[in-house]
C-alpha positions as YAML, in Angstrom:
chain: A
units: angstrom
residues:
- id: 1
  name: UNK
  ca: [6.03, 18.19, -23.08]
- id: 2
  name: UNK
  ca: [8.61, 20.91, -22.69]
- id: 3
  name: UNK
  ca: [12.24, 20.10, -23.28]
- id: 4
  name: UNK
  ca: [14.83, 20.60, -20.53]
- id: 5
  name: UNK
  ca: [18.02, 22.26, -21.66]
- id: 6
  name: UNK
  ca: [21.27, 20.45, -20.80]
- id: 7
  name: UNK
  ca: [22.25, 23.06, -18.21]
- id: 8
  name: UNK
  ca: [18.80, 23.15, -16.55]
- id: 9
  name: UNK
  ca: [17.70, 20.98, -13.61]
- id: 10
  name: UNK
  ca: [14.73, 18.68, -13.96]
- id: 11
  name: UNK
  ca: [12.08, 18.78, -11.27]
- id: 12
  name: UNK
  ca: [13.39, 15.52, -9.89]
- id: 13
  name: UNK
  ca: [16.98, 16.85, -9.68]
- id: 14
  name: UNK
  ca: [15.74, 20.04, -7.96]
- id: 15
  name: UNK
  ca: [13.78, 17.98, -5.43]
- id: 16
  name: UNK
  ca: [16.77, 15.77, -4.72]
- id: 17
  name: UNK
  ca: [18.89, 18.88, -4.15]
- id: 18
  name: UNK
  ca: [16.41, 20.51, -1.80]
- id: 19
  name: UNK
  ca: [15.64, 17.32, 0.15]
- id: 20
  name: UNK
  ca: [19.35, 16.48, 0.48]
- id: 21
  name: UNK
  ca: [19.92, 20.00, 1.82]
- id: 22
  name: UNK
  ca: [16.90, 20.61, 4.06]
- id: 23
  name: UNK
  ca: [15.03, 17.35, 4.81]
- id: 24
  name: UNK
  ca: [17.73, 14.71, 5.13]
- id: 25
  name: UNK
  ca: [20.01, 16.55, 7.54]
- id: 26
  name: UNK
  ca: [22.02, 13.57, 8.73]
- id: 27
  name: UNK
  ca: [22.50, 9.87, 8.05]
- id: 28
  name: UNK
  ca: [24.56, 7.44, 10.05]
- id: 29
  name: UNK
  ca: [25.24, 3.73, 9.89]
- id: 30
  name: UNK
  ca: [23.71, 2.05, 12.92]
- id: 31
  name: UNK
  ca: [26.28, 0.92, 15.45]
- id: 32
  name: UNK
  ca: [29.08, 3.30, 14.41]
- id: 33
  name: UNK
  ca: [30.36, 5.54, 17.16]
- id: 34
  name: UNK
  ca: [31.86, 8.09, 14.78]
- id: 35
  name: UNK
  ca: [28.50, 9.05, 13.24]
- id: 36
  name: UNK
  ca: [29.62, 8.24, 9.72]
- id: 37
  name: UNK
  ca: [27.79, 6.39, 6.99]
- id: 38
  name: UNK
  ca: [29.05, 3.22, 5.31]
- id: 39
  name: UNK
  ca: [28.00, 2.63, 1.69]
- id: 40
  name: UNK
  ca: [29.37, -0.29, -0.30]
- id: 41
  name: UNK
  ca: [32.21, -0.65, 2.16]
- id: 42
  name: UNK
  ca: [33.22, 2.99, 1.92]
- id: 43
  name: UNK
  ca: [32.99, 5.36, 4.88]
- id: 44
  name: UNK
  ca: [31.43, 8.80, 4.33]
- id: 45
  name: UNK
  ca: [30.56, 11.86, 6.40]
- id: 46
  name: UNK
  ca: [27.05, 12.93, 5.39]
- id: 47
  name: UNK
  ca: [26.64, 16.26, 3.67]
- id: 48
  name: UNK
  ca: [24.00, 17.72, 1.29]
- id: 49
  name: UNK
  ca: [25.82, 16.66, -1.86]
- id: 50
  name: UNK
  ca: [25.94, 13.04, -0.69]
- id: 51
  name: UNK
  ca: [22.30, 13.26, 0.23]
- id: 52
  name: UNK
  ca: [21.43, 14.52, -3.22]
- id: 53
  name: UNK
  ca: [23.39, 11.72, -4.91]
- id: 54
  name: UNK
  ca: [21.70, 9.06, -2.72]
- id: 55
  name: UNK
  ca: [18.24, 10.48, -3.43]
- id: 56
  name: UNK
  ca: [18.92, 10.44, -7.18]
- id: 57
  name: UNK
  ca: [20.18, 6.82, -7.14]
- id: 58
  name: UNK
  ca: [17.63, 5.24, -4.79]
- id: 59
  name: UNK
  ca: [13.91, 5.70, -5.54]
- id: 60
  name: UNK
  ca: [12.89, 4.09, -2.28]
- id: 61
  name: UNK
  ca: [14.98, 6.58, -0.30]
- id: 62
  name: UNK
  ca: [13.59, 9.45, -2.46]
- id: 63
  name: UNK
  ca: [10.00, 8.35, -1.73]
- id: 64
  name: UNK
  ca: [10.79, 7.98, 2.03]
- id: 65
  name: UNK
  ca: [12.31, 11.50, 2.19]
- id: 66
  name: UNK
  ca: [9.45, 12.94, 0.14]
- id: 67
  name: UNK
  ca: [6.97, 11.40, 2.54]
- id: 68
  name: UNK
  ca: [8.83, 12.86, 5.49]
- id: 69
  name: UNK
  ca: [8.83, 16.25, 3.81]
- id: 70
  name: UNK
  ca: [5.00, 16.04, 3.38]
- id: 71
  name: UNK
  ca: [4.61, 15.08, 7.03]
- id: 72
  name: UNK
  ca: [6.71, 18.06, 8.15]
- id: 73
  name: UNK
  ca: [4.70, 20.43, 5.91]
- id: 74
  name: UNK
  ca: [1.40, 19.09, 7.27]
- id: 75
  name: UNK
  ca: [2.67, 19.51, 10.85]
- id: 76
  name: UNK
  ca: [3.83, 23.06, 10.17]
- id: 77
  name: UNK
  ca: [0.48, 24.00, 8.65]
- id: 78
  name: UNK
  ca: [-1.35, 22.51, 11.65]
- id: 79
  name: UNK
  ca: [0.87, 24.47, 14.05]
- id: 80
  name: UNK
  ca: [0.34, 27.69, 12.11]
- id: 81
  name: UNK
  ca: [-3.38, 27.16, 11.98]
- id: 82
  name: UNK
  ca: [-3.51, 26.53, 15.71]
- id: 83
  name: UNK
  ca: [-1.50, 29.71, 16.38]
- id: 84
  name: UNK
  ca: [-3.90, 31.76, 14.27]
- id: 85
  name: UNK
  ca: [-6.94, 30.50, 16.26]
- id: 86
  name: UNK
  ca: [-5.34, 30.95, 19.64]
- id: 87
  name: UNK
  ca: [-6.19, 34.37, 21.20]
- id: 88
  name: UNK
  ca: [-3.22, 36.51, 22.08]
- id: 89
  name: UNK
  ca: [-2.53, 37.27, 25.72]
- id: 90
  name: UNK
  ca: [-2.66, 41.04, 25.11]
- id: 91
  name: UNK
  ca: [-6.26, 40.88, 23.83]
- id: 92
  name: UNK
  ca: [-7.54, 38.75, 26.71]
- id: 93
  name: UNK
  ca: [-9.30, 36.66, 24.13]
- id: 94
  name: UNK
  ca: [-11.45, 39.60, 22.98]
- id: 95
  name: UNK
  ca: [-11.68, 40.54, 19.35]
- id: 96
  name: UNK
  ca: [-11.60, 44.31, 19.99]
- id: 97
  name: UNK
  ca: [-8.05, 44.35, 21.38]
- id: 98
  name: UNK
  ca: [-6.53, 44.37, 24.81]
- id: 99
  name: UNK
  ca: [-7.20, 47.93, 25.94]
- id: 100
  name: UNK
  ca: [-9.96, 48.34, 28.43]
- id: 101
  name: UNK
  ca: [-12.20, 51.43, 28.37]
- id: 102
  name: UNK
  ca: [-11.43, 53.79, 31.14]
- id: 103
  name: UNK
  ca: [-14.26, 54.36, 33.60]
- id: 104
  name: UNK
  ca: [-12.92, 57.75, 34.72]
- id: 105
  name: UNK
  ca: [-13.27, 60.72, 32.39]
- id: 106
  name: UNK
  ca: [-10.03, 62.11, 31.08]
- id: 107
  name: UNK
  ca: [-9.00, 65.56, 32.17]
- id: 108
  name: UNK
  ca: [-7.53, 68.04, 29.76]
- id: 109
  name: UNK
  ca: [-5.09, 70.75, 30.83]
...
């Protein structure tokens, strides 16, 4: 197994950083009107750094966020696949493009 240098991130740390930044966009304590998060009696405003710390410290939260990330990825792939199969409006569903052949001969000057 390869060694990780002290100043390098492990895969787990990189995943926590990315999920805290792009998957877990907001967290709030239920019932609070100010939209803040209460952890161990302390009140916090959610940001990516707090998300990363929480993901590193709580494996259940990490697994939940990872599962959500996989769901989002699967949904995005399905949407992209559906868009590829859907004919464009300009082609009228034909594979040879949207232009119709002219029935009148062209006249040259």
